[in-house]
KOLDREN-537081 format. One line per field, with one value per residue (C-alpha): residue number from 0; residue in one letter; chain; y negated, x negated, z negated. Coordinates in Angstrom, 3 decimals. Layout:
KOLDREN-537081
timi <- NUM; ...
voro <- A; ...
filum <- A; ...
v <- Y; ...
u <- X; ...
w <- Z; ...
end
This chain:
KOLDREN-537081
timi <- 0; 1; 2; 3; 4; 5; 6; 7; 8; 9; 10; 11; 12; 13; 14; 15; 16; 17; 18; 19; 20; 21; 22; 23; 24; 25; 26; 27; 28; 29; 30; 31; 32; 33; 34; 35; 36; 37; 38; 39; 40; 41; 42; 43; 44; 45; 46; 47; 48; 49; 50; 51; 52; 53; 54; 55; 56; 57; 58; 59; 60; 61; 62; 63; 64; 65; 66; 67; 68; 69; 70; 71; 72; 73; 74; 75; 76; 77; 78; 79; 80; 81; 82; 83; 84; 85; 86; 87; 88; 89; 90; 91; 92; 93; 94; 95; 96; 97; 98; 99; 100; 101; 102; 103; 104; 105; 106; 107; 108; 109; 110; 111; 112; 113; 114; 115; 116; 117; 118; 119; 120; 121; 122; 123; 124; 125; 126; 127; 128; 129; 130; 131; 132; 133; 134; 135; 136; 137; 138; 139; 140; 141; 142; 143; 144; 145; 146; 147; 148; 149; 150; 151; 152; 153; 154; 155; 156; 157; 158; 159; 160; 161; 162; 163; 164; 165; 166; 167; 168; 169; 170; 171; 172; 173; 174; 175; 176; 177; 178; 179; 180; 181; 182; 183; 184; 185; 186; 187; 188; 189; 190; 191; 192; 193; 194; 195; 196; 197; 198; 199; 200; 201; 202; 203; 204; 205; 206; 207; 208; 209; 210; 211; 212; 213; 214; 215; 216; 217; 218; 219; 220; 221; 222; 223; 224; 225; 226; 227; 228; 229; 230; 231; 232; 233; 234; 235; 236; 237; 238; 239; 240; 241; 242; 243; 244; 245; 246; 247; 248; 249; 250; 251; 252; 253; 254; 255; 256; 257; 258; 259; 260; 261; 262; 263; 264; 265; 266; 267; 268; 269; 270; 271; 272; 273; 274; 275; 276; 277; 278; 279; 280; 281; 282; 283; 284; 285; 286; 287; 288; 289; 290; 291; 292; 293; 294; 295; 296; 297; 298; 299; 300; 301; 302; 303; 304; 305; 306; 307; 308; 309; 310; 311; 312; 313; 314; 315; 316; 317; 318; 319; 320; 321; 322; 323; 324; 325
voro <- M; K; I; V; E; Q; I; K; Q; P; I; V; D; E; M; E; L; F; E; K; K; F; R; D; S; M; S; S; K; V; A; L; L; N; R; I; T; H; Y; I; V; N; R; K; G; K; Q; M; R; P; M; F; V; F; L; T; A; K; M; V; S; G; G; T; V; N; E; R; T; Y; R; G; A; A; V; I; E; L; I; H; T; A; T; L; V; H; D; D; V; V; D; D; S; N; K; R; R; G; F; F; S; I; N; A; L; W; K; N; K; I; A; V; L; V; G; D; F; L; L; S; K; G; L; L; L; S; I; D; N; N; D; F; D; L; L; K; I; I; S; V; A; V; R; E; M; S; E; G; E; L; L; Q; I; E; K; A; R; R; L; D; I; T; E; E; V; Y; Y; E; I; I; R; Q; K; T; A; T; L; I; A; A; C; C; S; L; G; A; C; A; V; K; P; E; N; T; E; V; V; E; Q; M; R; K; F; G; E; L; I; G; M; A; F; Q; I; K; D; D; L; F; D; Y; T; E; D; A; I; G; K; P; T; G; I; D; I; K; E; Q; K; M; T; L; P; L; I; Y; A; L; N; N; C; T; S; K; E; K; S; W; C; I; N; S; I; K; N; H; N; K; D; K; K; R; V; R; E; V; I; Q; F; V; K; D; K; N; G; L; G; Y; A; E; Q; K; M; V; E; F; Q; Q; E; A; L; L; L; L; Q; N; F; P; D; S; P; Y; K; T; S; L; I; L; M; V; N; Y; V; I; E; R; K; I
filum <- A; A; A; A; A; A; A; A; A; A; A; A; A; A; A; A; A; A; A; A; A; A; A; A; A; A; A; A; A; A; A; A; A; A; A; A; A; A; A; A; A; A; A; A; A; A; A; A; A; A; A; A; A; A; A; A; A; A; A; A; A; A; A; A; A; A; A; A; A; A; A; A; A; A; A; A; A; A; A; A; A; A; A; A; A; A; A; A; A; A; A; A; A; A; A; A; A; A; A; A; A; A; A; A; A; A; A; A; A; A; A; A; A; A; A; A; A; A; A; A; A; A; A; A; A; A; A; A; A; A; A; A; A; A; A; A; A; A; A; A; A; A; A; A; A; A; A; A; A; A; A; A; A; A; A; A; A; A; A; A; A; A; A; A; A; A; A; A; A; A; A; A; A; A; A; A; A; A; A; A; A; A; A; A; A; A; A; A; A; A; A; A; A; A; A; A; A; A; A; A; A; A; A; A; A; A; A; A; A; A; A; A; A; A; A; A; A; A; A; A; A; A; A; A; A; A; A; A; A; A; A; A; A; A; A; A; A; A; A; A; A; A; A; A; A; A; A; A; A; A; A; A; A; A; A; A; A; A; A; A; A; A; A; A; A; A; A; A; A; A; A; A; A; A; A; A; A; A; A; A; A; A; A; A; A; A; A; A; A; A; A; A; A; A; A; A; A; A; A; A; A; A; A; A; A; A; A; A; A; A; A; A; A; A; A; A; A; A; A; A; A; A; A; A; A; A
v <- 21.622; 19.073; 17.266; 13.832; 15.262; 16.812; 13.537; 11.844; 14.523; 12.651; 9.365; 10.623; 8.703; 5.457; 5.719; 6.106; 3.121; 1.206; 1.802; 0.117; -2.727; -3.328; -3.425; -5.975; -8.058; -8.534; -9.677; -12.960; -15.030; -14.915; -12.106; -11.760; -11.591; -8.830; -6.836; -7.060; -6.312; -3.339; -2.095; -2.408; -0.573; 2.325; 2.872; 2.883; 5.096; 7.315; 4.408; 5.049; 1.495; 1.562; 5.112; 3.824; 1.149; 3.538; 6.278; 3.920; 2.167; 5.631; 6.868; 3.928; 3.493; 7.129; 7.598; 4.399; 1.754; -1.570; -4.077; -5.813; -2.592; -2.535; -6.185; -5.559; -2.677; -4.684; -7.683; -5.495; -3.959; -7.243; -8.789; -5.598; -5.474; -9.307; -8.636; -5.676; -7.771; -10.588; -8.046; -6.690; -10.193; -10.912; -7.529; -7.796; -4.373; -2.913; 0.106; 0.631; 4.259; 5.447; 2.738; -0.466; -3.346; -6.413; -8.571; -5.980; -6.124; -9.725; -11.615; -13.218; -16.396; -14.365; -11.880; -14.631; -16.227; -12.845; -12.349; -15.779; -14.951; -11.678; -13.380; -16.129; -13.558; -11.745; -14.894; -16.090; -12.713; -13.214; -16.910; -16.578; -14.012; -15.853; -12.908; -15.265; -12.661; -10.357; -13.229; -14.011; -10.383; -10.489; -13.922; -12.867; -9.784; -11.891; -14.333; -11.431; -9.614; -12.812; -13.399; -9.774; -9.911; -13.150; -11.835; -8.789; -10.882; -13.087; -10.156; -8.218; -10.914; -10.268; -6.574; -7.220; -5.755; -4.281; -1.559; -4.074; -6.404; -3.419; -2.502; -6.079; -6.178; -2.910; -3.935; -7.072; -5.806; -2.540; -1.782; -5.098; -4.116; -0.739; -2.341; -4.758; -1.889; -0.202; -3.336; -4.504; -1.113; -1.436; -5.190; -4.700; -2.435; -3.462; -7.151; -7.643; -4.834; -6.592; -3.933; -1.244; -3.562; -4.189; -0.475; 0.406; -2.484; -0.895; 2.582; 1.280; -0.492; 2.696; 4.714; 1.959; 2.133; 5.981; 5.631; 3.160; 5.332; 8.347; 6.188; 5.247; 8.919; 9.747; 7.727; 10.472; 13.671; 15.956; 15.879; 13.476; 14.282; 17.031; 14.842; 11.834; 8.576; 6.240; 3.352; 1.503; 1.637; 0.347; -2.517; -3.216; -2.458; -1.641; 1.142; 3.134; 6.111; 3.759; 1.398; 4.338; 5.672; 2.230; 1.964; 5.373; 5.363; 4.054; 0.402; 1.757; 3.933; 0.920; -1.323; 1.290; 1.864; -1.815; -2.509; 0.403; -1.045; -4.673; -4.089; -0.553; 0.061; 0.760; 3.466; 6.721; 8.666; 6.144; 6.012; 9.775; 9.469; 6.902; 9.245; 12.072; 9.686; 8.864; 12.541; 13.435; 10.735; 12.147; 9.125; 11.283; 13.234; 9.970; 8.349; 11.544; 11.468; 7.844; 8.451; 11.351; 9.056; 6.488; 9.250; 10.753; 7.346; 6.732; 10.040; 9.239; 6.165; 8.461; 10.715; 8.894; 8.869; 11.649; 14.504; 13.864; 14.563; 11.014; 11.390; 14.754; 13.013; 10.232; 12.802; 14.558; 11.171; 10.448; 13.904; 13.494; 10.238; 11.939; 15.302; 13.969; 14.913; 11.699
u <- -9.518; -6.900; -6.660; -7.577; -10.626; -11.531; -11.274; -13.395; -16.175; -18.572; -18.301; -18.073; -21.282; -20.177; -16.778; -18.424; -20.644; -17.674; -15.703; -18.496; -18.856; -15.107; -14.836; -17.649; -15.964; -12.880; -14.633; -13.711; -14.497; -10.849; -10.115; -6.477; -7.502; -10.006; -7.365; -4.979; -7.584; -8.771; -5.124; -4.977; -8.267; -7.274; -4.084; -5.378; -3.815; -5.559; -7.661; -6.948; -8.125; -11.754; -11.846; -10.997; -13.705; -16.437; -15.508; -15.202; -18.553; -20.347; -18.776; -19.709; -23.219; -24.220; -24.042; -25.195; -23.605; -24.905; -23.991; -21.590; -19.698; -19.243; -18.164; -15.750; -14.161; -13.976; -12.365; -9.793; -8.915; -8.843; -6.523; -4.298; -3.935; -3.070; -0.278; 1.079; 1.170; 2.997; 5.364; 6.446; 7.404; 9.302; 11.077; 11.640; 9.993; 9.219; 7.314; 4.354; 3.156; 5.031; 3.366; 4.723; 4.016; 2.074; 5.244; 7.122; 4.296; 3.099; 6.038; 6.232; 4.150; 1.109; 1.650; 1.663; -1.481; -3.288; -2.342; -3.781; -7.001; -7.461; -6.985; -9.463; -11.964; -11.691; -12.169; -15.115; -16.812; -16.944; -17.784; -20.593; -22.301; -21.707; -19.497; -17.424; -16.724; -15.286; -13.325; -11.691; -10.522; -9.010; -7.431; -5.645; -4.256; -2.936; -1.166; 0.330; 1.588; 3.323; 4.923; 6.022; 7.727; 9.557; 10.569; 12.137; 13.949; 15.328; 16.460; 17.904; 20.510; 22.025; 21.334; 20.482; 17.019; 15.962; 13.421; 10.850; 11.401; 11.146; 7.651; 6.587; 7.708; 5.928; 2.829; 2.548; 3.723; 1.865; -0.272; -2.232; -3.891; -5.103; -6.254; -8.306; -9.898; -11.057; -12.238; -14.032; -15.777; -17.066; -17.916; -19.864; -22.427; -22.066; -21.095; -22.501; -20.459; -17.193; -15.764; -16.133; -14.746; -11.620; -11.318; -11.335; -8.896; -6.533; -7.114; -6.147; -3.124; -1.775; -2.254; -0.432; 2.506; 2.699; 2.354; 5.223; 7.574; 6.729; 7.678; 10.954; 11.702; 11.425; 14.651; 16.497; 14.630; 14.280; 10.486; 9.447; 11.858; 13.968; 16.900; 17.223; 16.990; 18.867; 16.959; 16.499; 20.162; 20.944; 18.530; 19.996; 16.657; 16.916; 14.493; 13.801; 16.197; 18.993; 18.160; 18.165; 21.488; 23.136; 21.903; 23.325; 26.847; 30.329; 31.238; 33.667; 30.901; 28.546; 31.121; 31.663; 28.027; 27.085; 30.109; 28.947; 25.393; 26.630; 29.559; 29.389; 25.718; 26.174; 28.660; 26.756; 29.277; 29.224; 25.358; 25.387; 27.739; 25.399; 22.434; 24.398; 25.537; 21.931; 20.919; 23.849; 22.752; 19.102; 17.725; 15.216; 14.072; 13.479; 11.575; 9.394; 8.661; 7.576; 5.419; 3.624; 3.084; 1.265; -0.716; -1.823; -2.749; -4.885; -6.736; -7.543; -9.488; -11.859; -12.628; -15.714; -17.501; -20.028; -18.801; -19.753; -18.322; -16.937; -15.070; -13.674; -12.467; -10.812; -8.931; -7.877; -6.706; -4.663; -2.982; -2.472; -0.602; 2.163; 2.072; 2.099; 5.080; 5.092
w <- -6.004; -5.923; -2.605; -4.023; -5.659; -2.403; -0.601; -3.255; -3.167; -0.756; -2.679; -6.243; -7.265; -5.598; -7.281; -10.696; -10.215; -8.800; -12.024; -14.077; -11.608; -11.429; -15.287; -15.322; -12.634; -14.780; -18.030; -19.547; -22.719; -23.765; -26.011; -25.033; -21.312; -22.067; -24.080; -21.061; -18.352; -20.424; -20.553; -16.822; -16.070; -18.293; -16.438; -12.891; -10.202; -7.654; -6.541; -2.874; -1.848; -3.101; -1.604; 1.828; 1.498; 0.554; 2.986; 5.838; 4.974; 4.771; 7.864; 10.118; 8.619; 8.606; 4.849; 3.242; 1.154; -0.196; -2.861; -0.422; -0.243; -4.042; -4.086; -1.208; -3.119; -6.406; -4.491; -2.963; -6.338; -8.119; -5.575; -5.363; -9.148; -9.155; -6.679; -8.615; -11.885; -9.957; -8.260; -11.662; -12.740; -9.515; -9.682; -13.460; -13.791; -17.119; -15.974; -13.640; -12.992; -16.036; -18.412; -19.609; -17.205; -18.274; -18.354; -20.509; -23.064; -22.909; -21.287; -17.888; -18.567; -19.532; -16.659; -14.056; -15.588; -15.665; -12.009; -11.095; -13.122; -11.306; -7.976; -8.726; -9.980; -6.620; -4.628; -6.750; -6.432; -2.670; -2.749; -5.372; -3.167; 0.207; 1.390; 3.502; 6.121; 3.453; 1.791; 5.258; 5.600; 1.964; 2.386; 5.659; 3.821; 0.858; 3.314; 5.257; 2.151; 0.961; 4.322; 4.516; 1.185; 1.966; 5.452; 3.732; 1.253; 4.061; 6.156; 3.187; 2.633; 6.014; 6.461; 10.103; 10.382; 13.785; 14.022; 15.321; 12.383; 10.027; 11.535; 11.058; 7.395; 6.518; 8.529; 6.494; 3.167; 2.947; 5.949; 5.847; 2.523; 3.682; 6.893; 4.849; 2.875; 6.080; 7.808; 4.650; 4.365; 7.945; 7.670; 4.418; 6.177; 9.874; 9.867; 13.416; 14.921; 15.306; 17.523; 14.776; 12.194; 14.257; 15.136; 11.376; 10.610; 13.176; 11.696; 8.253; 9.529; 11.141; 8.027; 6.016; 8.381; 8.081; 4.217; 3.941; 6.126; 3.880; 0.898; 2.638; 3.221; -0.578; -1.057; 0.879; 0.208; -2.857; -2.845; -5.642; -8.473; -7.231; -6.059; -3.617; -5.560; -3.290; -4.990; -1.678; -0.987; -4.419; -3.869; -0.317; 1.322; 5.015; 5.752; 8.936; 8.343; 7.627; 10.551; 12.921; 11.593; 11.914; 15.517; 16.387; 15.071; 15.907; 15.022; 12.369; 10.828; 10.801; 8.964; 6.442; 5.800; 5.531; 3.283; 1.098; 0.737; 0.152; -2.120; -3.487; -4.104; -7.824; -7.131; -7.330; -5.163; -2.504; -2.501; -2.074; 0.868; 2.508; 2.032; 3.648; 6.412; 7.192; 7.203; 9.558; 12.022; 12.160; 10.414; 8.547; 11.604; 13.510; 10.739; 10.336; 14.059; 13.949; 10.851; 12.674; 15.721; 13.500; 11.840; 15.268; 16.550; 13.436; 13.883; 17.494; 16.297; 14.329; 17.253; 18.613; 15.231; 14.622; 12.181; 8.592; 5.105; 5.175; 8.379; 7.108; 3.984; 5.967; 8.076; 4.891; 3.547; 6.734; 6.328; 2.658; 3.220; 5.098; 3.164; -0.352; -2.612; -4.683
end
């Protein structure tokens, strides 16, 4: 059995029902919108975010979910989809998971409006059901994601990111949404237990950090497509392997490396040299070590929960995050 199927096993019924509820939550009276949202729903990814919501809810409640859990999962997915649609416009991306992006098929104006529509659908789903506690969790996540993106843009211009700033960027950009999934799952079934809600938020944040570092490592390793991509270098993104290498080299090497990224990032040979430089300076080893530290810290937070299929799946999920090949 594939690992994702294995993780999904204890929540397979919930995920099936969620699919239907999620489709319904996207419906509109505008035919064009329905055509576009239908296109989005049929090209979904692994659906890790709703899985985090359901697994967390069932683990902390001893195996039960309620309508709030489904709404929480749908809100997260609506907001997440809205941010992806907007991201593709911002990045001028024509592809998303191997399919054409919304802006490639329907142009930017429609893509931005569809993103706004999905965002408002998500907010209204919470408001109409008085899920204000869930809405607060989501709204904080959206604010942090926007701030993280802008912080990264600001820092990329100067290429002066420290390790601390890098962690802050990935915490806001990536980890905050997974943190929201886990705290939402706990809050949907145990709103009164603020300690458990916060514990699960922290758990999600730590996994999100490990997840993003793993993503950054793909730029330098052969895992995903058989050769290092160097895309982050071409886009002048400062990631952990590179930051570590720049902090552990001579000033001459540092000038060469920054000059390569700023002025020669379209030169394939130079990009390959930068990748090799980062490897030689143990940038990958250091990033892997940090990723494992976040993973281990996340696992510690699950220790006090009783053993259950849901807890087992969450542990599998944590390990999958850092062992995945793509």
